C-alpha positions in Angstrom: 0.0 0.0 0.0 1.3 3.4 -0.9 0.0 6.9 -0.6 0.1 9.9 -3.0 1.5 13.3 -2.2 1.0 16.3 -4.4 0.8 20.1 -4.4 -2.5 22.0 -4.4 -3.5 25.6 -4.9 -5.2 27.4 -2.0 -6.3 30.5 -3.9 -4.2 32.7 -1.7 -1.0 32.6 -3.8 0.4 30.0 -1.4 0.9 26.4 -2.2 -0.1 23.6 0.2 0.6 19.9 0.1 -1.9 17.1 0.2 -1.5 13.4 0.9 -4.1 10.7 0.0 -4.2 7.1 1.3 -6.8 4.6 0.5 -7.6 2.9 3.8 -10.0 0.2 2.6 -13.3 -0.4 0.9 -16.8 0.5 2.2 -18.4 -2.8 3.0 -21.8 -1.5 1.8 -20.9 0.2 -1.5 -17.6 -1.4 -2.4 -16.0 2.0 -3.0 -12.6 2.9 -1.7 -12.4 5.1 1.4 -9.9 7.9 1.1 -8.0 9.4 4.0 -6.5 12.8 3.3 -3.8 14.7 5.2 -2.5 18.2 4.7 0.6 20.3 5.4 2.7 23.3 4.3 5.6 21.2 3.0 6.0 18.1 0.9 8.3 16.4 3.5 5.8 17.1 6.3 2.9 15.6 4.3 5.0 12.6 3.2 5.8 11.7 6.8 2.1 11.9 7.7 1.3 9.6 4.7 4.0 7.1 5.7 2.8 7.0 9.3 -0.8 6.4 8.1 0.3 3.6 5.7 2.3 2.0 8.6 -0.7 2.0 10.9 -3.0 0.5 8.3 -0.5 -2.2 7.4 0.0 -3.1 11.1 -3.7 -3.0 12.0 -3.2 -0.1 14.5 -5.0 2.6 12.5 -7.8 4.3 14.4 -10.1 6.9 13.0 -13.4 7.6 14.7 -14.2 10.2 12.0 -15.8 13.5 13.0 -17.6 12.0 16.1 -17.6 14.3 19.1 -16.7 13.3 22.7 -20.4 13.8 23.6 -21.7 11.4 20.9 -19.1 8.8 21.8 -19.6 9.0 25.5 -23.4 8.5 25.1 -22.8 5.5 22.9 -20.3 4.1 25.4 -22.7 4.5 28.3 -25.4 2.8 26.3 -23.2 -0.3 26.0 -21.5 -0.1 29.4 -24.6 0.4 31.6 -25.5 -3.3 31.4 -22.2 -4.3 32.8 -22.5 -2.4 36.1 -25.1 -2.0 38.9 -28.1 0.1 38.0 -27.3 2.8 40.5 -23.7 3.0 39.3 -25.0 3.4 35.7 -27.2 6.3 36.9 -24.3 7.9 38.6 -22.2 7.7 35.5 -25.0 9.2 33.5 -25.3 12.1 36.0 -21.5 12.8 35.9 -21.5 12.8 32.1 -24.5 15.2 31.8 -23.5 17.4 34.7 -19.8 17.8 34.3 -18.0 15.9 31.5 -20.1 16.6 28.4 -20.7 20.3 29.1 -17.0 20.9 29.3 -15.5 18.3 26.9 -18.4 17.2 24.7 -17.9 19.5 21.7 -14.3 18.4 21.1 -13.8 15.8 18.4 -12.9 12.5 20.0 -9.7 12.1 17.8 -8.6 15.7 18.8 -9.1 15.3 22.6 -5.7 16.0 24.2 -4.4 15.4 27.8 -4.2 19.2 28.3 -8.0 19.4 27.7 -8.6 16.9 30.4 -6.1 18.6 32.7 -7.7 22.0 32.3 -11.1 20.4 32.9 -10.0 18.9 36.3 -8.5 22.2 37.3 -11.7 24.0 36.5 -13.7 21.5 38.6 -11.5 22.1 41.7 -11.3 25.9 41.2 -13.5 28.1 43.3 -16.4 29.1 41.1 -17.1 32.7 40.1 -20.2 34.4 41.5 -22.2 33.9 38.2 -21.3 30.3 37.9 -24.0 27.8 39.1 -21.7 25.1 40.3 -19.8 23.9 43.3 -16.1 23.4 43.8 -15.4 19.6 43.7 -13.1 17.8 46.0 -10.1 15.8 44.8 -11.9 12.6 45.5 -14.9 13.6 43.4 -12.6 14.5 40.5 -10.9 11.1 40.9 -14.2 9.4 40.3 -14.8 11.5 37.2 -11.3 10.6 36.0 -12.1 7.0 36.4 -15.2 7.4 34.2 -13.3 9.3 31.5 -10.4 6.8 31.5 -12.7 3.8 31.3 -14.6 5.3 28.4 -11.5 6.3 26.4 -9.9 3.0 27.0 -12.9 1.3 25.4 -12.3 3.6 22.4 -8.7 2.4 22.2 -9.8 -1.2 22.3 -12.2 -0.6 19.4 -9.6 1.3 17.3 -11.4 4.6 17.5 -8.4 6.3 18.9 -4.7 5.2 19.0 -4.0 6.0 22.6 -5.9 7.0 25.8 -5.2 10.7 26.5 -6.3 10.2 30.1 -3.2 8.0 30.5 -1.1 11.1 30.3 -3.1 13.1 32.9 -2.1 13.1 36.5 -5.3 13.1 38.5 -5.5 14.6 42.0 -4.2 12.5 44.9 -6.8 10.6 46.9 -7.7 12.5 50.1 -7.5 10.4 53.2 -10.9 10.0 54.7 -11.3 10.9 58.3 -14.8 10.2 59.6 -16.6 12.7 61.8 -17.1 10.6 65.0 -20.1 11.5 67.2 -19.3 11.9 70.9 -20.9 9.7 73.4 -22.6 12.7 74.9 -24.0 13.8 71.6 -25.2 10.3 70.8 -27.1 10.0 74.1 -28.6 13.4 73.5 -29.8 12.3 70.0 -31.1 9.0 71.3 -33.1 10.8 74.1 -34.7 13.1 71.5 -35.9 10.3 69.3 -36.9 7.8 72.0 -40.2 6.2 71.3 -40.4 7.4 67.6 -39.6 5.7 64.3 -36.2 7.5 64.2 -35.1 5.4 67.2 -35.0 2.3 64.9 -32.5 3.3 62.2 -30.4 5.3 64.6 -30.0 2.3 67.0 -29.3 0.0 64.1 -26.6 2.2 62.8 -25.0 3.1 66.1 -25.4 -0.2 68.0 -24.9 -2.7 65.2 -22.7 -0.7 62.7 -25.0 -1.4 59.7 -24.5 0.5 56.5 -27.5 2.7 55.4 -28.2 0.3 52.5 -28.3 -2.6 55.0 -30.6 -0.8 57.4 -33.1 -0.1 54.7 -32.7 -3.6 53.2 -33.4 -5.2 56.6 -36.7 -7.2 56.8 -38.5 -8.3 59.9 -37.9 -11.9 59.0 -34.1 -11.2 59.2 -34.4 -10.6 63.0 -34.2 -13.6 65.4 -35.9 -12.2 68.5 -35.2 -15.3 70.5 -31.4 -15.3 70.0 -30.9 -11.5 69.5 -29.3 -12.0 66.0 -29.6 -10.1 62.8 -29.2 -11.7 59.4 -27.6 -9.2 57.0 -28.3 -10.6 53.5 -29.5 -7.8 51.2 -29.2 -4.0 50.7 -31.3 -1.2 49.4 -29.7 1.7 47.6 -31.2 4.7 45.9 -29.9 7.0 43.2 -32.8 8.0 41.0 -34.9 5.0 41.8 -35.1 2.7 44.8 -33.2 -0.6 44.2 -33.3 -3.6 46.5 -30.7 -6.2 45.8 -30.9 -9.7 47.2 -27.2 -9.5 48.1 -24.9 -7.3 50.1 -22.1 -5.0 49.1 -19.7 -7.9 49.0 -19.5 -11.5 50.2 -18.0 -10.5 53.6 -20.9 -8.1 54.1 -23.3 -11.0 54.2 -23.2 -11.9 57.9 -25.0 -12.8 61.1 -24.4 -10.4 64.0 -25.4 -10.5 67.7 -27.4 -7.5 68.7 -27.5 -5.9 72.2 -30.7 -7.1 73.9 -32.0 -3.6 74.5 -32.0 -2.9 70.8 -34.0 -6.1 70.1 -36.5 -5.0 72.9 -37.0 -1.7 71.1 -37.4 -3.4 67.7 -40.0 -5.8 69.1 -41.9 -3.1 70.9 -42.0 -1.0 67.7 -43.1 -4.1 65.6 -45.9 -5.0 68.1 -47.3 -1.5 67.9 -47.7 -1.6 64.1 -51.2 -2.2 62.9 -49.9 -3.7 59.7 -46.3 -5.1 59.7 -44.6 -4.3 56.4 -41.9 -6.4 54.8 -39.1 -4.0 55.6 -38.2 -2.8 59.1 -37.6 0.8 57.9 -40.3 1.2 55.3 -41.4 4.7 56.4 -38.5 6.3 54.4 -36.4 5.6 51.4 -32.6 5.4 52.2 -31.7 8.7 50.5 -34.6 10.7 51.9 -33.9 9.5 55.4 -30.4 11.0 55.2 -32.0 14.4 54.6 -34.4 13.7 57.4 -31.5 12.9 59.7 -29.9 16.3 58.9 -33.1 17.9 60.2 -33.0 15.9 63.4 -29.5 17.1 64.1 -30.6 20.7 63.7 -33.6 20.2 66.0 -31.2 18.6 68.6 -28.7 21.4 68.2 -26.0 18.9 67.3 -23.0 19.2 64.9 -24.6 19.5 61.4 -21.5 17.8 59.9 -22.6 14.5 61.4 -24.0 12.1 58.8 -26.2 9.0 59.3 -23.2 6.9 58.1 -21.1 8.4 60.9 -23.2 6.4 63.4 -21.6 3.3 61.8 -18.2 4.9 62.6 -19.4 5.7 66.1 -20.2 2.0 66.5 -16.7 0.9 65.3 -14.9 3.4 67.6 -17.0 2.3 70.6 -16.1 -1.3 70.0 -12.4 -0.6 69.7 -12.3 1.8 72.7 -14.0 -0.7 74.9 -11.8 -3.6 74.0 -13.5 -5.5 71.2 -10.7 -7.1 69.1 -10.3 -5.4 65.7 -10.8 -8.8 64.0 -14.2 -9.2 65.7 -15.1 -5.5 65.0 -14.1 -6.0 61.3 -16.4 -9.1 61.0 -19.3 -7.3 62.6 -18.8 -4.3 60.3 -18.7 -6.5 57.2 -15.3 -5.4 56.1 -13.6 -7.7 53.6 -10.3 -7.5 55.5 -9.2 -6.5 59.0 -6.7 -4.1 57.4 -9.7 -2.1 56.2 -10.9 -1.5 59.7 -7.4 -0.7 60.9 -6.9 1.8 58.1 -10.1 3.7 58.6 -9.8 3.8 62.4 -6.0 4.2 62.6 -6.3 7.3 64.8 -8.4 5.4 67.4 -6.0 2.4 67.3 -3.0 4.8 67.7 -4.6 6.4 70.8 -5.3 2.9 72.2 -1.7 1.9 71.6 -0.5 5.0 73.5 -2.9 4.2 76.4 -1.6 0.6 76.4 2.0 1.9 76.7 0.9 4.1 79.7 -0.7 1.1 81.4 2.4 -1.0 80.9 4.5 1.9 82.2 2.4 2.2 85.3 2.6 -1.6 85.8 6.3 -2.0 85.4 7.7 1.2 86.7 8.3 1.5 90.4 9.6 4.6 92.2 13.1 4.0 93.6 13.3 3.1 97.3 15.3 5.8 98.9 16.7 3.2 101.3 17.9 1.0 98.5 21.4 1.6 97.4 21.2 -0.1 94.0 18.5 2.0 92.2 19.3 0.5 88.8 17.5 -2.7 89.6 14.7 -1.4 91.9 13.4 1.0 89.3 11.7 -1.9 87.5 9.2 -4.2 89.2 9.5 -7.7 87.8 7.9 -9.7 90.5 5.3 -12.3 89.3 6.0 -11.3 85.7 6.4 -14.4 83.5 9.6 -14.4 81.4 
């Protein structure tokens, strides 16, 4: 296969050069498909032609045509949405329509450069001007958007629409370490006192006293509660993005678990159930998961508590209480449904560090003994080793 290079007139008394390569036949018409390249000099155009011929001969040629980033992303999502959870697909669609397409959509897919993506990320993390109707995004939010863009463009590479993924050459923001907002014991008792005897007591107790995720709380059914042995069976979750989705499975295999529940929590659950005229299938059927989070924010305001607390932070409160009061991290991890103990240790490292310091102080108080003024050899008497196994 060879290409042709020749001089053309532009009508402006300036010669330009044009290269033509036949890249294959149209399967419908049988006619040859031409690819044209242009430049100011013969040598420049000849290099472009040679590169194009090489790509075609080695089956690495990619040309999406004049398709825009917007058109391609919509086509990608239509294919990709069946490969992920429904709420994940809805999230992707929201990020495309709200952020990605308005900023990158008009660019031709084959012309999208790493710099375009870099500038886009900087824009998202920049403080908005007064006239802009948007919020500044965190680094973690931009990381999620980067993941969507990278996946979509990688699919374009696999399908020979582009030669390389421009997102590969973009340095996304570093992941910000998550530090949960832990509710104090005093604040929790205040909140619990405020909701006592109401529906709100149920989800709040389930989150704070069992460490369930929001999706697990709203996926819990009455038949999952063993009132005789004080055990909860966690085997499904309910999530909500645009629609309410109940899945007959948990977040992961380790999230499917049986956990013992404090007896007073079971007593509250049973009393609430007994007072219902009609017992619904789900324990927390009064609210949808997402709407209850907004309701929880209102509760905090009414109680005069820190508005930064979230419903999910009660799960963190449960974890911290377990660790502070001596529950082994392996047991705590299993109750929380973490896949690995290291996940628990990483999230609550600050608590474990404080406990480690406290342990050192306890050991210090145990082993250290003030020197006896009557003892001449203080080097030995400084340490109490009596009854300590060696």
